[in-house]
FIVOGU-730533 format. One record per residue: x, y, z of N, C-alpha, C, O in turn. Coordinates in steps of 0.05 Angstrom, whole numbers, plus 5000, padded with zeros to 4 digits. Atoms other than C-alpha are relative to their C-alpha. Example, Ala and Ser with C-alpha at 12.3 -4.5 7.8 and 13.67 -1.06 7.14 Angstrom:
// residues 2
501849765000524649105156501850245000503950245013
498449764999527349795143498550225014499550445018
// end
This chain:
// residues 70
499450355003494553420824497849894973496050064971
501350185008490652930773500549794993502249784976
498750285000491152140775497549864984495249874994
502150215009486951680725500449774998502649714987
500250275002485550980728497749964986495550064985
502250185017482650540685500049685009501749565022
499450394991481049740691498750004976498450204962
501550195024477049250636498050314995497750434973
502550035012471349600641499950235020497650335016
500949834978471650140703502050284992503850264975
498549785002474550870706500650215025498850385026
499849854983477151270765502150254997504350224986
498149795005479952000769500250135028498050145039
498449804976482952380830501550254993503750294983
499649724996482553090838501450125026500450075048
499849884976486853510883500850255005503350255005
500249695006486654300888499950015031499949845049
498949734979487754860938497150234990496450364970
502849825010480855190950500350265009502750275014
499349695005480756000959500650115034501550325043
498949914964481455931043502149845001503449865022
496650094994487755521035500049664999502149544997
501150244986484154801049499849854965499249954943
499450225023485454121002497349924999495949915020
502250024999479453950973501349774963502249844941
500750135018479353220937498349864997497349715013
501450155011475252960892500249834992502649804988
500050355009473952200866497850014985496450204991
501349985016469652120818500949684982503249614977
499650275013468451350781498449884985496549835001
502250015018463951120725501849774989504149694994
499850295024464150530673499950084981498450274973
498950015029466850470614498750044976499150194957
502250015024460250190574498050045019497349805025
501949914987454950480621500750185013502950245021
499349744985452951070652499549905036498650095050
499250054975453650710725503050175014505150155003
496949814994459451220767497650205028495350195035
500849944980458851650823502250295015503550394996
497949824986463452180865499550145032497450245039
499249944975465352370932501450235000502350274977
497949834997469653010957500250075026498550155042
499349984965473653041023501150334998501350444976
498349745004477053771042501449965032500649935055
497250064976483153691088501850274999502950374979
498249804997486554291123502949934992504150064974
497950025005492753991122500749824974500049594971
498850195024496553791054500749745000500249564984
498950294994500153251084497449765010497449525005
501950224991493852931116498049894967496549694966
501150015022491052991039501549864980500349774961
497750055023496952760997500149675009499549494993
501150254980496752131054497249864980497349654966
501650095005490552041032500149784961499649574950
500650035022490952060965502149764994501249584980
497750285003497551520963497949745016498349505011
501550324986492251001007498450024973499449844958
500950025018487251150946501249874979500849654969
498350255023491950960898500349625001499849434987
499250374992494250260933498249854999498549604996
502750194994487050070940499750004973499349774966
499950045028486750200864500249814981498649724965
498250085004491849870847499649695000499549534981
500950284979490449250894497149844982496449614985
503350014996483049300861500849954963498849944949
499050055032487149180778499750254989499150284965
500749705018486449930764502750044987504649954999
497849915013491550200715499950364995498650534982
499149695004494950870725500250084975501649944961
499649945039494151270648501350245009502250404992
// end
């Protein structure tokens, strides 16, 4: 699963994949659209339900901060 968010000057990408051990890996990548500032964070979840709950929380947060889903 991949979700792309954009605001007027920033981008934010969420990727959720399952690794070879069966864990769910959530990767976040944020960046400036007009500069090179950005970062990345990775979280590992044993249960898909926990990972999806975190994705939903992040999506709500991005929408509150003015991002739109692309």
